[in-house]
N, C-alpha and C positions, 0 to 999 in steps of 0.2 A: 665794623659792618661785615668785613670778610669772615671773621670768626663766627659772627651771628648767622650768616648765610650757610657757612660750613656745618655748623651744629644743626641748624634747621633742616638742611638737605639730608644729612645723615639720619636725623630723627624721622623725617618723613618717609624715607626709603624703608627703614626697618619697620615703621608703623604699618605701612601698606603691605609689606611682605608678611608681617605677623597677622594682620587682618585677613589676608588672602588664605593663609594656612588655616586659621581658625574657622573661616567660612567654609573651607573645604571639608573640615572635620564635621562641622555641624550640618552641612549639606548631606553627608553620608548618613548621619544619625536621623535626619528628617526623612531621607529616602527609605530607611528601614522602617520608620514609624508609619508613614502613609503610602509607601510604595505599592503595597498590595491593592490600594484603592484607586491608584492612578497609573497612567503609562507615560512614556516619554513624550507623547503628543500633548500631554497636559502640563508642559513645562512652565506655563504661566503660574501654576499653583506654587511651584518651587520658588519662582521669582518673588511672589507675594510673601512666601515664608522667609525670604532673606531679610525682609524689613524688620520684623520683631527680633530676629537673631542679633541685630545690631546692639540690642540692650546688653548682651553678654560679650559680644565681640569687641566693642569699643573700649571698655575699661581694661580688658585683658591685653589687647593689642597695645594700648597706651603704656601699661606697666612694663610689659616685656621690652618695648622699644626704648623706653627711658633707661631701664636697667642695662640692657645690652649695649646701647650706644655709650653710656657713661663708663661702663666697664671696659669697653674697647679703648676709649680715650684715655682711661687710667692706665691700663696694662701696657699700652704703647707709649706711655709718658707724654702724650699730647697735652694733657691738662697741666702737667708741670711746665711744659714749654709755653703754654698760654699764660700761665701765671707769671712766669719769668719775663714775659713780654709786656706785662702790665695789664692783662685782660682781667676785668673784675668778674666776680661770681655772678653778678646780675646779667652780664652778657651771655654767660654759659647757661644760666637757668631760665632766662626769658623765653626761649623757644619752647621749653618744657611747660612752662606756665600757660603760654598761649595755646599750645596743643591740648592741654588739660581742659581749658575753658571751652575750646571748640568741641571737644568730645562731650563735655557736659551738656552744652547747648544742643548738640545733635541727638544725644541720648534722651534728653528730656522731650524733644520733639517727637521722637519715636515712641517713647513710653506713654506719653499723654495723648497722642493723636494718630500718628502714622501707623504705629504698631497695632492698636485696636482696629483701625480701618482695614489693615491688611488681614488680620485674623478673621474679620467679618467676611472679607472677599474669599478667603480660603474656605471658610465654612460654607458659603453659598456655592462655590464651585464643586466642593467635594459632595455636598448633598445633591447637586445637579448630576454629578457623574455616578453617584452611588447606585442607582437602579441598574445601570449597565454592568456594574461589577458586584451585583448582589451576593454572589457566591463568596466573594472575598470577606464579607462580613460574618460568615458562618464559621463555626469552629467544630471540629470533630470531637465526639465523645465528651461533650460538655453541655450542661443545661444552660441554654442561651435564651435571653429575653430581648434579643435584637428587635423582634417583631412585637408590636403592641398587642396586649391582651392574651398572648400565648407564651408558653415556655416550651422550647423545642430541644430535642436531643437527637443528634444524627450520628450514626456509627461511622459512616464514611462519606466523603464528598469527592466526586470526580470533577475537577475544575475544567478539564478539557471537554468531556462529554456533557458537562453541566447536568449532572445527575446526582441525586441523593439516594442513599441506601439505608434501610432499617431505621425508620423514622418513628419517633415517639413524641406526641404533642399533648400538652395539657392546657386547656383554656382557663383563664383566670377571671372570667366574668361571673355573673350571678348564676348562670346555668352551666355547671361544670361538666366538661367533656374530656374524655381521654381518647385520643386517636392514634392508631398505629398503622404503619404501611410498610410494604416491602421496598418500594422505590418511590421517587417523587422528583418533580422539577419545579423551578420557580421561573415564571415568565413575566416579562415587563412589557406592557402595551400601553397605548394612550389612555385606557380607562383605569390603569393602576397596576399593582403587583398581584399576580395570581399564583397560588400554589396548587399544583396538580399532583395528587397522590394516587398510587395504583396498588391494588392487591392489599387491602387493609380492612380494618374494623373500627367502629366507633361506639364507645360506651358513654351514655348521657344520663346524668342524674338530675331530674327535675323535681319540683315540689310534689308532683302528683304521681310520678312513675319513674321506673328505671327502664332505659331503652338500650338495646344492643343490636347493632346492625353491621353487616359486612358489605363491602363494596368492591367493585372492579376498578372504578375510577371515581375520584371525589375532587371537585374543584371549588376553591373558595378564595376570596380576596383577603389580603393581609396588608398591614401598614407598618413600615419599618421605623424604628426609633434610632435614626442615624446620628443624631446629636450626641448621644452617649458614646457611640462607637468611635466617633471622630475625636473625642477627648478635648473638645474646645469648650471651655466653661463660659458661662454667660458673661462674667465680668471681664474675661480676656478680650472679648470683642466689643466692649463698651468704651467709648471715649470718656474723658473726665466728666463732661456734663451729663452723659448717660449714666455713668457710675454714681454721680451724686444723686440722680433721680432714683436709682435702685436702692441707695442707702436710705433715702427719705422714706421709701416704701417699706424697706426691711433692713434696719441697721445691723446687719450681720458683722461681727468683728473681722471676719476674713475680708469682706469687701472694704471695710474702713481702712484696714491695714494696706490693702492693695492700692487704694486711692492715694495714701500718703507715701507708699513705696515708690510710686511713679515720680515723686519729687525727691525723695531721699536717695534713691539708687544713683541718679545722675551725679549728685554731689560727690559720690565716691571717686569720680575721676580726679577731682582736685586733691583728695586725700592720697590717691595712688600716685599722682604726680609728685607730691611731696615725699612719699615713701621712696619713690624711685630716686629722687635727689639725695635722700638720706643714705640709702644703701648702694646706689649705683657707683659712686666714686670709690675706687679701690686703690690700695697701694700697688705700685707697678709689679711687684713680685707676688701678688695675691693669686690664689688658685683661680683658674679660669672657670667660667660658667657659674660663678657665685651669684650673679644676677639672675640667672635662670632658676636656681634653687630658691632664692629669695622670692621670686615671682610666684612660683608654685606654692610655696609656704603661705604667702600672703593671700592667694586666692582660696586655698583650703581653709585658712583661718577665718576669712570673711564668710565663706560658705557655712562653716560651723556656727558662727555667730548668728547668721541669718536663720538657719534651721532652728537654733535654740529659741530665738525670738518668735519665730512662726509657731513653734509648738507651745510656747508660753501664752501666746495670744489665743490659740485654739482652745487651750485649757482654761482660759479666762483668768490666768495668773498675771497677765500684763496688759496694760492699756494698748489698744491697736496703734495709736499715735506713737507711743514710746517704742513699741515693738518695731515699727517701720524705721525709726531713726536710731535704734540701739546699736546695730552693727557699725554705723558711721561714728557714733559716740565712742564706742570701744576702740576703734582704730584711731580716732582723734586723740584719745588719752594715751595710746601706745606711742603715737607720733610725738606728743608733747613730752612723754617720759624719755624718749630717745634724744630729743633736743636738749632737755635739761641735763641728761647724762653726759652728752658731749660738751655742753657748756661748762660743766663742772670739771672737765678735763679727764674723765674716766675712759674716754675712747681715744686711742692713739692712731687709729687707721684713717680717720677722716681728714678733710682739708678745711 
């Protein structure tokens, strides 16, 4: 029991430290992605964002913690001492297996329910805050379709003075119009979002006539398409039951794969735990940080297998169900090959 507690405590400490570091990195990435839409006062949005991040943090933290702890125990000859004292492999591996199943259960809860709920909350809060930060959605010197029914081109945007300069607008409705203006502003009030243009002209092409007018000031209402700008897709904020309904209405391969991914991805924790056990134990004089290298290689390998399966499903070359489970199957075959290799006595570094 003493050895069991010792291994479990070491594993837990490294796991929590790894998760904290990974969360820190992902927090920075998320801040870069949506930071222009929110401020520090909207910290609740980032707390919601932490929940779906667990889908990636848990398996990576698990793999690194297992590899690093077993490598330390190996290089410091603690495993040799344990075996000399009659400690069985099951005592050493039990905490790893338990942690792997805990991570799998937690990740499955996040991927199937908590994550989609959090994504929905993020979307609601961002759309709620979007009108206040409307200028953050605009891009200089780009044809932008953020606003429904129009394509807008703005040469420069002054975020401080909240002013637009050299504006070009083309409407996409049945009555085509081209509007140009020297300056403009966007105002948000209880009645909606209003665009105010100054010093411009408008050319309108109707079925019966062509019309050209100039104006000193022109005010009209606009509607923003914030969902596209926030990059939160429909299936990402849908729970499993909602996703099943979407699939019944429109059985898109991407949605079907996403549905099964939410069950397949958590199983990866068990595979990673076994990979950690296979590669974590080193000879005492082995180079340090071998576990870190193996961890990075494993993550990159899984990512490549995942991308390959995703592309094959999108190209209708692979069934969505097989595409969702293919990375796990590939890594299971690799793990089986390693086990058979070591069983045949070809590996001289393991225990």
